[in-house]
C-alpha positions in Angstrom: 99.1 89.7 270.9 102.0 89.5 268.2 99.3 90.0 265.5 98.5 93.4 266.9 102.0 94.4 267.2 103.1 96.9 264.5 106.4 98.4 263.6 107.5 101.4 261.5 109.7 100.6 258.4 112.6 101.5 260.5 111.8 98.7 263.0 110.4 101.0 265.9 107.3 99.5 267.5 104.0 101.5 267.4 102.2 102.4 270.7 98.6 100.9 270.8 97.3 104.5 271.4 98.8 105.7 268.2 97.3 102.7 266.1 93.9 103.5 267.7 94.0 107.2 266.7 95.1 106.2 263.2 92.3 103.8 262.7 89.9 106.6 264.0 91.3 109.1 261.6 90.9 106.8 258.6 87.0 107.4 259.2 87.6 110.6 257.5 89.1 108.9 254.3 85.8 107.6 253.2 83.7 110.2 255.0 85.3 113.0 253.1 85.4 111.2 249.9 81.9 110.5 249.7 80.7 114.0 250.9 82.9 116.1 248.7 83.7 113.6 245.9 87.5 114.2 246.4 89.9 114.7 249.1 89.9 111.4 251.2 93.6 111.0 250.8 94.3 114.8 251.0 92.6 115.3 254.3 93.8 112.1 256.2 97.6 112.1 255.0 98.6 115.1 256.9 96.8 114.0 260.1 98.3 110.5 259.9 101.8 111.8 259.2 101.6 113.7 262.5 101.5 110.3 264.1 103.3 108.0 261.7 106.5 108.4 259.6 105.8 109.3 256.1 107.4 105.9 255.0 104.3 104.2 256.6 101.6 106.8 256.0 102.0 107.1 252.2 101.9 103.3 251.4 99.0 103.0 253.7 97.2 105.6 251.8 98.1 104.2 248.4 96.6 100.9 249.4 93.2 102.3 250.3 93.2 104.5 247.3 93.9 101.6 244.9 90.9 99.6 246.3 88.4 102.5 246.1 89.8 103.5 242.7 89.6 100.0 241.2 85.8 99.8 242.1 85.1 103.3 240.6 87.0 102.3 237.4 84.9 99.3 236.9 81.7 101.3 237.4 82.8 104.1 234.9 84.7 101.7 232.4 82.3 102.7 229.5 82.8 106.5 229.8 86.7 106.4 230.3 88.9 108.2 227.8 91.2 105.4 227.6 93.7 106.9 225.2 94.2 109.9 227.6 94.4 107.6 230.7 97.0 105.4 228.9 99.3 108.2 228.1 99.0 109.5 231.8 99.6 106.1 233.2 102.7 105.4 231.0 104.4 108.6 231.8 103.6 108.4 235.5 105.7 105.4 235.5 108.8 107.8 235.0 107.9 109.8 238.0 107.2 107.0 240.4 111.0 106.3 241.0 111.5 110.0 241.8 109.0 109.8 244.6 110.2 106.7 245.9 113.7 107.7 245.9 112.6 111.1 248.0 110.6 109.0 250.3 113.6 106.6 250.9 116.4 109.1 251.2 115.2 112.5 252.2 114.7 113.4 255.9 111.2 113.0 257.2 110.9 116.6 258.2 111.9 117.8 254.7 109.2 115.6 253.3 106.6 116.9 255.7 107.4 120.4 254.9 107.0 119.6 251.1 103.6 118.0 251.7 102.4 120.8 253.9 103.4 123.5 251.2 101.8 121.4 248.6 98.5 121.1 250.4 98.2 124.9 251.1 99.2 125.7 247.6 96.6 123.4 246.0 94.0 124.5 248.4 94.3 128.2 247.5 94.4 127.2 243.8 91.2 125.3 244.2 89.6 128.2 246.1 90.7 131.1 243.9 91.2 129.8 240.5 87.5 129.4 239.2 88.5 127.8 236.0 91.4 127.1 233.8 91.6 127.9 230.1 90.9 125.0 227.9 94.1 123.6 226.3 93.4 120.4 224.5 96.7 119.2 223.4 97.6 115.6 223.8 101.4 116.4 224.9 100.3 117.8 228.3 99.7 114.3 229.5 103.3 113.6 229.5 104.7 116.2 232.0 101.5 115.9 234.2 101.9 112.1 234.2 105.4 112.3 235.4 104.5 114.9 238.1 101.7 112.9 239.2 103.5 109.7 239.6 106.2 111.4 241.7 103.6 113.0 243.9 101.7 109.7 244.2 104.8 107.6 245.2 106.1 110.4 247.7 103.0 111.7 249.3 99.9 109.6 248.0 98.8 112.8 246.4 98.6 112.0 242.6 95.1 113.4 242.3 95.7 117.2 241.9 97.8 117.1 238.9 95.4 114.7 237.0 92.3 117.0 238.0 94.2 119.9 236.5 94.7 117.8 233.3 91.1 117.0 233.0 90.2 120.6 233.3 92.6 121.8 230.7 91.4 119.1 228.3 87.9 120.0 229.2 86.7 116.5 229.5 83.1 115.8 229.9 82.0 114.9 233.6 81.6 111.2 233.1 84.9 111.0 231.0 86.6 113.1 233.6 85.8 110.6 236.3 86.3 107.6 234.3 89.8 108.7 233.2 90.9 109.9 236.6 90.0 106.6 238.3 91.6 104.4 235.5 94.8 106.4 236.1 94.7 106.3 239.8 94.1 102.4 239.7 97.2 101.7 237.3 99.3 104.3 238.8 98.7 103.3 242.4 99.4 99.5 241.6 102.6 100.5 240.0 103.5 102.6 243.2 102.6 99.6 245.5 105.0 97.5 243.5 107.6 100.0 243.9 107.2 100.6 247.5 107.3 96.8 248.1 110.5 96.3 246.1 112.0 99.2 247.8 111.2 97.8 251.2 109.2 100.7 252.3 106.0 98.7 252.1 106.0 96.3 255.2 103.5 93.7 256.6 102.7 96.1 259.5 101.5 98.7 257.1 99.2 96.1 255.4 98.0 95.1 258.7 97.2 98.6 259.8 95.1 99.0 256.8 93.1 96.0 257.5 92.6 97.3 261.0 91.1 100.5 259.5 88.6 98.7 257.3 85.6 98.9 260.0 86.0 102.5 260.6 86.3 103.3 256.8 83.1 101.3 256.1 81.4 103.3 258.9 82.9 106.6 257.2 81.2 105.7 253.9 77.9 105.1 255.5 77.9 108.2 257.5 79.2 110.0 254.4 76.4 108.9 252.3 73.9 110.1 255.1 75.5 113.6 255.3 76.0 114.0 251.6 72.2 114.1 251.1 71.9 116.6 253.9 74.5 119.2 253.3 75.7 121.6 250.4 78.5 120.0 248.5 79.8 123.4 247.8 79.9 124.4 251.5 81.5 121.0 252.4 84.1 121.5 249.7 85.2 124.8 251.2 85.4 123.3 254.8 87.7 120.5 253.3 90.1 123.2 251.7 90.1 125.0 255.0 91.0 121.9 256.7 93.8 121.1 254.2 95.3 124.6 254.7 95.2 124.1 258.5 96.6 120.5 258.0 99.4 121.9 255.9 100.3 124.5 258.2 100.5 122.2 261.2 102.6 119.8 259.2 105.1 122.6 258.6 105.0 123.6 262.3 105.6 120.0 263.4 108.6 119.8 260.8 110.1 123.0 261.7 109.5 123.5 265.5 107.8 127.0 265.2 104.6 127.8 267.1 101.1 127.0 265.8 100.3 130.7 265.7 103.3 131.3 263.4 102.3 128.4 261.2 98.6 129.2 260.9 98.6 133.1 260.8 100.4 133.7 257.5 98.3 131.1 255.7 94.9 132.2 257.0 95.9 135.8 256.9 96.7 135.5 253.2 93.3 133.6 252.9 91.5 136.5 254.2 93.3 139.1 252.1 92.5 137.2 248.8 89.0 136.6 249.8 88.4 140.3 250.4 90.1 141.0 247.1 88.8 138.5 244.8 86.1 136.5 246.7 83.0 138.2 244.9 84.8 138.0 241.4 85.5 134.3 241.8 82.1 133.5 243.0 80.5 135.6 240.0 82.7 133.5 237.6 81.7 130.3 239.0 78.1 131.0 239.0 78.3 132.1 235.4 79.9 129.0 234.4 77.4 126.7 236.2 74.5 128.8 234.5 
């Protein structure tokens, strides 16, 4: 049974029940990613961090993300804007040590509050900012690369800044996907190297990823089935609602406030913004897709 005995990076043994729940949660990683085309790491990270310390959850998500990004990069290699990807990658290396330092030395509850707040802000941005103005300047890859590197190493959430970069540069859909995947592959490999050399990435984390492979394969298969039978737009909204709830619950767990106190402000603001701007945002999106 020693092979199935896992420890946190701080040497605390994990309960088998916790391991089983984490394995089940990782079904969502590929399920959400296939159905919505994004959000696998964003939706699973807050749930996993309710059970595991961030020092274990973040490396786990990075390893899984690297494997999926590597495959996607190979498929989209011909459409990739390699110049943009290279600049993003190089500057992300400057941000990686910042995230690793935060993961190593900041208290877990502070990191979870930061992750929860980030998830809520990103969800509101995605729901209510229908489009960004085109700003096709090469220099914006520099700060965005640094920010993505820091977020990726700290929270395994390097995607949102790079998505914003692709929108600002107005990249074509194929180039958009290819550039993002090339960045994720190189950035995640660098993050794994940094996590390993800093002692945060452990054998137990790698074994836990291996234990999750069967449920992730199942999630991919179920995701492909559901993807053909549900509106992607509806599913994306559902994902963002889940992210808001997950972010609020992370803050609740880190601060000790009640679930109502955590959820009510976030969803109350969501309702107000929807009443004020929902129709206008929908009209702008419909016009841009026409």
